[in-house]
C-alpha positions as CSV (number, residue, x, y, z in Angstrom):
1,M,-14.2,26.6,2.8
2,N,-16.2,24.3,5.0
3,H,-15.1,21.9,7.8
4,I,-12.8,19.1,6.7
5,Q,-14.5,15.7,7.0
6,T,-12.8,12.3,7.4
7,V,-14.0,9.3,5.4
8,K,-12.4,5.8,5.6
9,I,-11.7,3.9,2.4
10,H,-11.3,0.2,2.8
11,D,-9.2,-1.6,0.2
12,V,-10.7,-5.1,0.2
13,E,-7.8,-6.4,-1.9
14,D,-5.0,-5.8,0.6
15,G,-7.1,-5.1,3.7
16,E,-5.7,-1.6,4.2
17,I,-7.8,1.3,5.4
18,Y,-7.0,4.7,3.9
19,T,-8.1,8.1,5.2
20,A,-9.8,10.5,2.8
21,K,-10.0,14.1,3.9
22,I,-12.8,15.9,2.0
23,Q,-14.1,19.5,2.1
24,K,-16.6,21.6,0.3
25,N,-14.9,24.5,-1.4
26,G,-17.5,26.9,-2.8
27,K,-19.7,24.9,-5.2
28,R,-17.2,22.0,-5.6
29,W,-15.7,19.4,-3.3
30,I,-12.0,18.8,-2.8
31,G,-10.3,15.8,-1.2
32,W,-7.0,14.0,-0.7
33,I,-5.8,10.7,0.8
34,Q,-3.9,11.3,3.9
35,E,-1.6,8.3,3.5
36,H,-0.8,9.1,-0.2
37,P,-0.4,12.9,-0.5
38,K,-0.1,12.7,-4.3
39,V,-3.8,11.5,-4.5
40,K,-5.8,14.7,-4.7
41,C,-9.1,15.2,-6.5
42,E,-11.9,17.7,-7.1
43,A,-15.5,17.1,-8.1
44,N,-18.9,18.7,-8.2
45,T,-20.5,16.4,-5.6
46,Q,-19.4,14.6,-2.5
47,D,-20.3,11.2,-3.9
48,T,-18.4,11.8,-7.1
49,L,-15.4,13.1,-5.2
50,L,-15.3,9.9,-3.0
51,E,-15.6,7.7,-6.1
52,T,-12.9,9.7,-7.9
53,L,-10.6,9.6,-4.8
54,E,-11.0,5.8,-4.5
55,N,-10.3,5.2,-8.2
56,T,-7.3,7.5,-8.1
57,L,-6.0,5.8,-5.0
58,Y,-6.2,2.4,-6.6
59,Q,-4.5,3.6,-9.8
60,T,-1.8,5.1,-7.7
61,L,-1.3,2.0,-5.6
62,E,-1.2,-0.2,-8.7
63,A,1.4,2.1,-10.3
64,D,3.5,2.0,-7.1
65,W,3.3,-1.8,-7.0
66,Q,4.3,-2.1,-10.6
67,A,7.2,0.3,-10.0
68,W,8.3,-1.8,-7.0
69,D,8.0,-5.0,-9.0
70,K,10.2,-3.5,-11.8
71,Q,12.7,-2.2,-9.3
72,L,13.0,-5.7,-7.8
73,E,13.4,-7.3,-11.2
74,D,16.1,-4.8,-12.1
75,D,17.9,-5.4,-8.8
76,V,17.8,-9.2,-9.4
77,K,19.1,-8.8,-13.0
78,V,22.1,-6.7,-11.8
79,G,22.9,-9.0,-8.9
80,K,22.0,-6.8,-6.0
81,L,20.3,-9.8,-4.2
82,D,23.0,-12.4,-5.0
83,A,24.7,-12.1,-1.6
84,T,21.4,-12.4,0.2
85,L,20.3,-15.4,-1.9
86,E,23.7,-17.1,-1.3
87,R,23.4,-16.6,2.5
88,V,19.8,-17.9,2.6
89,S,20.8,-20.9,0.5
90,K,23.7,-21.7,2.7
91,D,21.5,-21.4,5.9
92,F,18.9,-23.7,4.3
93,H,21.4,-26.4,3.4
94,V,22.9,-26.4,6.9
95,G,19.5,-26.7,8.5
96,K,19.1,-23.2,9.9
97,C,15.6,-22.8,8.3
98,E,12.3,-24.0,9.6
99,D,8.7,-24.1,8.3
100,L,7.3,-20.6,8.4
101,A,3.8,-21.7,9.6
102,I,5.5,-23.5,12.6
103,F,7.6,-20.4,13.4
104,L,4.6,-18.1,13.2
105,S,2.4,-20.3,15.4
106,R,5.1,-20.7,18.0
107,N,5.7,-17.0,18.2
108,A,2.0,-16.2,18.3
109,T,1.6,-18.3,21.4
110,K,4.5,-16.4,23.2
111,K,2.5,-13.1,23.0
Protein backbone atom coordinates (compact mmCIF):
# COMPACT_ATOMS: atom_id res chain seq x y z
CA MET A 1 0.00 0.00 0.00
CA ASN A 2 1.08 3.54 -0.74
CA HIS A 3 1.05 6.65 1.42
CA ILE A 4 -2.37 7.85 2.64
CA GLN A 5 -3.38 11.16 1.07
CA THR A 6 -5.85 13.67 2.52
CA VAL A 7 -8.37 15.40 0.28
CA LYS A 8 -10.96 17.92 1.46
CA ILE A 9 -14.53 17.60 0.20
CA HIS A 10 -16.58 20.78 0.53
CA ASP A 11 -20.33 20.37 0.87
CA VAL A 12 -21.74 23.54 -0.67
CA GLU A 13 -25.24 22.75 0.62
CA ASP A 14 -24.42 22.88 4.31
CA GLY A 15 -20.98 24.52 4.21
CA GLU A 16 -19.23 21.59 5.90
CA ILE A 17 -15.79 20.37 4.89
CA TYR A 18 -15.17 16.64 5.08
CA THR A 19 -11.84 14.83 5.08
CA ALA A 20 -11.34 12.05 2.56
CA LYS A 21 -8.44 9.70 3.19
CA ILE A 22 -7.34 7.92 0.00
CA GLN A 23 -4.65 5.42 -0.78
CA LYS A 24 -3.50 3.36 -3.74
CA ASN A 25 -3.75 -0.34 -2.93
CA GLY A 26 -2.14 -2.35 -5.70
CA LYS A 27 -3.92 -1.42 -8.93
CA ARG A 28 -6.98 0.03 -7.17
CA TRP A 29 -7.70 3.02 -4.96
CA ILE A 30 -9.40 2.82 -1.57
CA GLY A 31 -10.77 5.66 0.50
CA TRP A 32 -12.97 6.68 3.38
CA ILE A 33 -14.45 9.80 4.94
CA GLN A 34 -12.84 10.49 8.28
CA GLU A 35 -15.94 12.14 9.80
CA HIS A 36 -18.26 9.33 8.61
CA PRO A 37 -16.50 5.97 9.08
CA LYS A 38 -19.30 4.06 7.34
CA VAL A 39 -18.43 5.86 4.07
CA LYS A 40 -15.79 3.62 2.49
CA CYS A 41 -15.23 3.12 -1.23
CA GLU A 42 -12.94 1.47 -3.74
CA ALA A 43 -12.33 2.32 -7.41
CA ASN A 44 -9.95 1.80 -10.30
CA THR A 45 -8.73 5.41 -10.48
CA GLN A 46 -8.17 8.23 -8.03
CA ASP A 47 -10.67 10.50 -9.81
CA THR A 48 -13.35 7.81 -9.81
CA LEU A 49 -12.69 7.10 -6.14
CA LEU A 50 -13.08 10.76 -5.17
CA GLU A 51 -16.31 11.04 -7.16
CA THR A 52 -17.64 7.83 -5.59
CA LEU A 53 -16.66 8.96 -2.09
CA GLU A 54 -18.42 12.30 -2.58
CA ASN A 55 -21.59 10.66 -3.92
CA THR A 56 -21.62 8.07 -1.15
CA LEU A 57 -21.05 10.77 1.47
CA TYR A 58 -24.02 12.79 0.19
CA GLN A 59 -26.23 9.70 0.10
CA THR A 60 -25.20 8.87 3.67
CA LEU A 61 -25.81 12.43 4.87
CA GLU A 62 -29.23 12.47 3.20
CA ALA A 63 -30.15 9.14 4.81
CA ASP A 64 -28.98 10.46 8.21
CA TRP A 65 -31.04 13.65 7.79
CA GLN A 66 -34.12 11.67 6.79
CA ALA A 67 -33.69 9.37 9.81
CA TRP A 68 -33.32 12.41 12.08
CA ASP A 69 -36.46 13.99 10.60
CA LYS A 70 -38.42 10.77 11.09
CA GLN A 71 -37.20 10.43 14.68
CA LEU A 72 -38.25 14.01 15.40
CA GLU A 73 -41.69 13.40 13.86
CA ASP A 74 -42.07 10.21 15.92
CA ASP A 75 -41.02 12.04 19.10
CA VAL A 76 -43.58 14.78 18.44
CA LYS A 77 -46.34 12.22 17.77
CA VAL A 78 -45.78 10.40 21.08
CA GLY A 79 -45.50 13.65 23.05
CA LYS A 80 -41.80 13.61 23.95
CA LEU A 81 -41.54 17.34 23.20
CA ASP A 82 -44.79 18.41 24.89
CA ALA A 83 -43.14 19.56 28.12
CA THR A 84 -40.57 21.62 26.22
CA LEU A 85 -43.24 23.18 24.02
CA GLU A 86 -45.32 24.03 27.07
CA ARG A 87 -42.34 25.67 28.80
CA VAL A 88 -41.40 27.68 25.70
CA SER A 89 -44.99 28.76 25.18
CA LYS A 90 -45.26 29.91 28.80
CA ASP A 91 -41.98 31.84 28.54
CA PHE A 92 -43.16 33.50 25.34
CA HIS A 93 -46.47 34.60 26.86
CA VAL A 94 -44.81 36.16 29.93
CA GLY A 95 -42.32 38.08 27.78
CA LYS A 96 -39.17 36.05 28.41
CA CYS A 97 -38.45 35.74 24.68
CA GLU A 98 -36.74 38.19 22.37
CA ASP A 99 -36.02 38.50 18.69
CA LEU A 100 -33.29 36.02 17.74
CA ALA A 101 -31.55 38.47 15.37
CA ILE A 102 -31.26 41.05 18.17
CA PHE A 103 -30.00 38.44 20.61
CA LEU A 104 -27.35 37.20 18.16
CA SER A 105 -26.16 40.68 17.20
CA ARG A 106 -25.89 41.73 20.85
CA ASN A 107 -23.89 38.62 21.74
CA ALA A 108 -21.67 38.96 18.68
CA THR A 109 -20.57 42.42 19.79
CA LYS A 110 -19.59 41.09 23.23
CA LYS A 111 -16.89 38.85 21.75
